[in-house]
C-alpha positions in Angstrom: -21.1 -28.2 -0.7 -19.8 -30.7 -3.1 -17.7 -28.0 -4.8 -16.2 -27.0 -1.4 -15.3 -30.6 -0.6 -13.6 -31.0 -4.0 -11.6 -27.9 -3.4 -10.6 -29.1 0.1 -9.5 -32.5 -1.3 -7.5 -30.7 -4.1 -5.8 -28.4 -1.6 -5.0 -31.4 0.6 -3.4 -33.2 -2.4 -1.3 -30.1 -3.2 -0.2 -29.8 0.4 0.8 -33.5 0.5 2.7 -33.1 -2.8 4.5 -30.0 -1.4 5.6 -32.0 1.7 6.8 -34.9 -0.4 8.9 -32.5 -2.6 10.5 -30.9 0.5 11.3 -34.4 1.9 12.7 -35.7 -1.3 14.7 -32.5 -1.9 16.1 -32.7 1.6 17.1 -36.3 1.0 18.8 -35.3 -2.3 20.5 -32.4 -0.6 21.7 -34.6 2.3 23.0 -37.1 -0.2 24.9 -34.4 -2.1 26.6 -33.1 1.1 27.5 -36.7 2.2 29.1 -37.4 -1.2 31.1 -34.2 -1.3 32.2 -34.8 2.3 33.5 -38.3 1.4 36.2 -37.0 -1.0 39.5 -37.8 0.6 41.4 -34.8 -0.8 39.8 -32.5 1.9 41.9 -31.7 4.9 38.8 -31.2 7.1 35.4 -32.9 7.1 32.0 -31.7 6.0 30.9 -31.2 9.6 33.9 -28.8 10.1 33.5 -26.9 6.8 35.1 -23.4 7.1 33.0 -20.2 6.8 34.2 -18.4 3.7 34.7 -15.2 5.9 37.9 -16.7 7.2 39.7 -16.0 3.9 39.9 -12.4 5.1 41.4 -13.5 8.4 44.1 -15.6 6.6 45.1 -12.6 4.4 45.3 -10.2 7.4 47.4 -12.7 9.5 49.7 -13.3 6.6 50.4 -9.6 6.1 50.9 -9.1 9.9 53.5 -11.8 10.2 57.0 -10.4 10.2 59.5 -12.9 8.7 61.8 -10.6 6.8 60.3 -11.4 3.4 58.3 -9.2 1.1 54.6 -9.9 1.6 52.4 -10.7 -1.4 48.8 -11.9 -1.7 47.0 -13.6 -4.6 43.4 -14.6 -4.1 41.8 -16.2 -7.2 38.1 -16.8 -7.4 36.1 -19.5 -9.1 32.7 -17.8 -9.4 29.8 -20.1 -9.0 31.8 -23.3 -8.6 30.4 -26.3 -6.8 32.8 -28.2 -4.5 32.0 -31.5 -6.2 33.5 -30.3 -9.5 36.9 -30.7 -8.1 36.8 -34.4 -8.6 37.3 -33.5 -12.3 40.7 -32.0 -11.3 42.0 -34.2 -8.5 41.3 -37.8 -7.6 38.7 -38.1 -4.9 40.0 -41.3 -3.4 36.4 -42.6 -3.5 35.8 -45.6 -5.7 32.6 -46.3 -7.7 31.0 -49.8 -8.0 33.5 -50.7 -10.7 36.5 -49.9 -8.5 37.4 -46.7 -10.4 38.0 -43.3 -8.8 34.8 -41.3 -9.2 34.9 -38.3 -11.6 32.5 -36.8 -14.1 34.7 -35.3 -16.8 38.1 -36.2 -18.3 40.5 -38.2 -16.1 41.6 -36.0 -13.2 45.1 -35.3 -12.0 45.8 -33.1 -15.0 49.2 -31.6 -15.4 48.1 -28.0 -15.9 46.2 -27.4 -12.7 46.6 -24.7 -10.1 44.9 -26.9 -7.5 47.2 -29.9 -8.1 50.2 -27.6 -8.2 49.4 -26.0 -4.9 48.9 -29.4 -3.2 51.6 -31.5 -4.9 54.3 -29.0 -5.4 53.7 -26.2 -2.9 52.6 -28.4 0.0 49.2 -26.8 0.2 45.9 -28.2 1.3 42.2 -28.3 0.2 39.5 -27.4 2.7 35.7 -27.7 2.6 34.1 -24.3 3.1 30.6 -22.8 3.1 28.8 -19.7 1.9 25.5 -18.1 2.8 25.9 -17.4 6.5 26.2 -19.7 9.5 22.7 -19.6 11.0 19.3 -17.9 10.8 20.7 -14.8 12.4 23.1 -14.1 9.5 21.8 -16.1 6.5 22.3 -14.4 3.2 21.7 -15.3 -0.4 24.2 -17.8 -1.9 24.9 -15.3 -4.7 27.9 -13.5 -6.2 27.9 -10.2 -4.4 27.3 -11.4 -0.8 29.7 -14.4 -1.3 32.7 -12.2 -2.5 31.8 -9.5 0.0 32.0 -12.0 2.9 35.3 -13.3 1.6 36.9 -9.9 1.2 35.6 -8.3 4.4 35.6 -11.3 6.8 31.9 -10.6 7.7 28.4 -11.7 6.7 26.0 -9.3 5.0 24.3 -8.3 8.2 27.5 -6.5 9.0 28.9 -5.5 5.6 25.6 -4.5 4.0 25.5 -7.1 1.2 22.9 -9.8 1.8 22.1 -10.3 -1.9 23.1 -9.0 -5.3 22.8 -5.2 -5.6 19.8 -3.2 -6.9 21.2 0.1 -8.1 17.8 1.7 -8.5 16.8 0.9 -5.0 20.3 1.4 -3.6 20.1 -1.9 -1.7 23.0 -4.3 -1.0 25.6 -1.7 -1.3 28.7 -2.6 0.7 29.3 -0.2 3.6 32.7 1.2 4.7 32.3 -0.2 8.3 33.7 -3.5 6.9 36.3 -2.7 4.3 37.7 -5.2 1.8 41.2 -6.4 2.6 42.4 -4.8 -0.7 41.3 -1.4 0.6 42.6 -1.9 4.1 46.0 -2.8 2.7 45.9 0.0 0.2 45.6 2.3 3.2 48.8 0.8 4.4 50.4 1.8 1.1 50.4 -1.6 -0.6 49.5 -1.6 -4.3 46.3 -3.5 -4.6 43.8 -4.5 -7.3 40.2 -5.9 -7.5 39.6 -7.6 -10.8 36.3 -9.1 -12.2 34.2 -8.8 -15.4 30.7 -8.7 -13.8 29.6 -5.1 -14.0 27.4 -5.2 -10.9 30.5 -5.1 -8.7 30.5 -1.4 -9.5 27.2 -1.1 -7.6 28.3 -3.3 -4.7 31.6 -1.5 -4.1 30.7 2.0 -5.2 31.4 3.4 -1.7 34.9 1.9 -1.7 35.5 3.1 -5.3 34.6 6.6 -4.3 36.7 6.3 -1.1 39.7 5.3 -3.1 39.4 8.2 -5.4 38.8 10.7 -2.6 41.8 9.4 -0.6 44.0 8.8 -3.7 44.9 5.4 -2.5 47.0 2.9 -4.5 44.1 0.6 -5.3 43.0 -0.3 -8.8 39.6 -1.6 -10.0 39.6 -3.4 -13.3 36.9 -5.0 -15.5 33.7 -3.5 -14.2 31.9 -0.2 -13.9 33.7 2.7 -15.7 36.7 0.4 -16.0 34.8 -2.4 -17.7 35.2 -1.4 -21.4 37.9 -0.6 -23.9 38.2 0.5 -27.5 39.6 -2.1 -29.8 41.8 -1.6 -32.9 38.6 -1.1 -35.0 37.4 1.7 -32.8 34.7 -0.4 -31.3 33.8 -0.3 -27.6 34.2 -3.8 -26.2 33.2 -5.1 -22.8 36.0 -6.7 -20.8 35.7 -10.5 -20.4 37.6 -13.2 -18.6 40.3 -13.4 -21.3 41.0 -9.7 -20.7 41.0 -10.3 -16.9 43.5 -13.1 -17.3 45.9 -11.0 -19.5 45.7 -8.2 -17.0 46.3 -10.6 -14.1 49.5 -12.0 -15.8 50.7 -8.4 -16.1 50.0 -7.8 -12.4 52.2 -10.7 -11.3 55.0 -9.9 -13.8 58.0 -8.3 -12.1 58.7 -4.8 -13.3 55.4 -4.5 -15.2 53.6 -1.2 -15.0 50.6 -3.2 -13.6 52.6 -5.0 -10.9 50.7 -5.3 -7.6 51.4 -6.5 -4.1 47.8 -7.6 -3.3 45.6 -9.2 -6.0 42.0 -10.2 -5.8 40.7 -11.6 -9.1 37.5 -13.4 -10.1 37.0 -15.6 -13.1 33.3 -15.7 -14.1 33.2 -18.5 -16.8 31.9 -21.3 -14.5 29.0 -19.2 -13.3 28.0 -18.2 -16.8 28.0 -21.8 -17.9 26.1 -22.9 -14.9 23.3 -20.4 -15.6 23.2 -21.2 -19.3 23.5 -25.0 -19.2 23.3 -26.2 -15.5 25.2 -26.3 -12.3 25.8 -30.0 -12.3 28.8 -32.2 -12.2 27.7 -34.1 -15.2 27.4 -31.0 -17.4 30.6 -31.0 -19.6 30.2 -27.2 -20.4 30.1 -26.3 -16.7 32.9 -28.8 -15.7 35.1 -27.7 -18.6 34.7 -24.0 -17.5 35.9 -24.9 -14.0 38.9 -26.8 -15.5 39.7 -23.9 -17.8 39.7 -21.5 -14.8 42.0 -24.0 -13.0 44.4 -24.1 -15.9 44.6 -20.3 -16.2 45.2 -20.0 -12.5 48.1 -22.5 -13.0 49.7 -20.2 -15.6 49.4 -17.2 -13.1 51.1 -19.2 -10.3 53.9 -20.3 -12.6 54.5 -16.7 -13.5 54.7 -15.8 -9.8 57.3 -18.6 -9.3 59.3 -17.3 -12.2 59.8 -13.9 -10.7 63.5 -13.2 -10.2 62.9 -12.0 -6.6 60.6 -14.8 -5.7 63.0 -16.3 -3.1 62.8 -13.0 -1.2 59.0 -12.9 -1.4 56.3 -14.5 0.8 53.2 -15.2 -1.4 49.9 -16.3 0.2 47.9 -18.0 -2.6 44.2 -18.8 -2.1 41.8 -20.3 -4.5 38.1 -20.2 -3.5 34.5 -19.8 -4.6 31.7 -17.5 -3.7 28.9 -20.1 -4.0 27.8 -23.3 -5.8 24.6 -23.8 -7.7 21.7 -26.2 -8.5 20.0 -26.7 -11.8 20.5 -23.3 -13.5 20.4 -21.0 -10.5 21.7 -20.4 -7.0 20.9 -18.2 -4.0 19.1 -20.7 -1.8 20.1 -22.3 1.5 20.9 -25.8 0.3 24.2 -27.7 0.3 24.6 -27.5 -3.5 24.6 -23.7 -3.3 26.3 -23.4 0.1 29.2 -25.9 -0.2 32.4 -24.3 -1.5 36.1 -24.8 -0.9 39.4 -23.1 0.0 42.7 -24.2 -1.5 45.8 -22.6 -0.1 49.6 -22.9 0.0 49.7 -21.6 3.6 48.1 -24.3 5.8 49.3 -22.7 9.0 46.9 -19.9 8.4 43.9 -22.2 8.5 43.3 -22.2 12.3 41.5 -25.0 14.0 39.1 -22.4 15.5 38.0 -21.6 11.9 36.6 -25.1 11.6 32.8 -25.2 11.7 30.9 -26.5 14.7 28.9 -29.6 13.6 28.0 -28.0 10.2 25.4 -30.1 8.4 25.3 -28.5 5.0 22.7 -25.9 6.1 24.0 -24.3 9.3 26.4 -24.7 12.2 24.6 -26.4 15.1 
């Protein structure tokens, strides 16, 4: 009897502890969302954060618009990048207790920055966005495969088949062809397109599309993953493609007259996600923050190469920078603001429709 009572007390203490953890976690999550929402560089508010699926809509509308110019698309991805890291790139407009603009890394407003160039030179805007689905009916993991699949197809995993990262052995979370990626849809319209990333699991997620492209002999290239993810170096060694290789290929894709030149480009940089998993997805972790800033600097180089094209004045480029998910501690995948809160930066503000704005979004779902 005494033993049973002790067990009951012990279980009660554990239950109370679990409740306290949930409450405290919720408070911290709420605080995170409030802080990110307070940054003044956003064009929208936290409550109107945009579903990441709308990137697809922006691309399709841009391509459908007939303005007499040659249509081009450049979508660049910061894999695993939290929205709060952008205060290390651009001044937030929020002051700390000492009257200084808050940031965690080196002084923001750096010269070599894709984000700052889009906003300050190209007249673009920065928007709060979210990953992971909009409500309990379509929630999905805040992970790489579902995040990018939602961005490229304009749909959540319940429709495109990717609710989490793929399991090749079980054949789960393989993207279906009912919701094609915009790169594939535009390849079917005879545009030269490319999907670039160094994470090999994309080959499992997109195997149906890769097979479809081969079968139909479409002008779409896959680079950096699957059978395309390795090369032989000058020593005869087989080397896995990394973000440095991705970047060099990307520069060639935007170079006028290059054999790699493309009309529609979707490219993911993985460094931030790798650093987050290895050392922590926090805005006080210099390794993670510096990886984000490195990606931003490399994207700047790409955009400057676009602007240097001799035919640039006759071209109409849609440029979008975005992320698939954020992170917390050394992981991601959960339904919390740290993992769900992302961003969209674009040079084409007219494509961000008011109807894309979230309906009373609170960091977890739309209400």
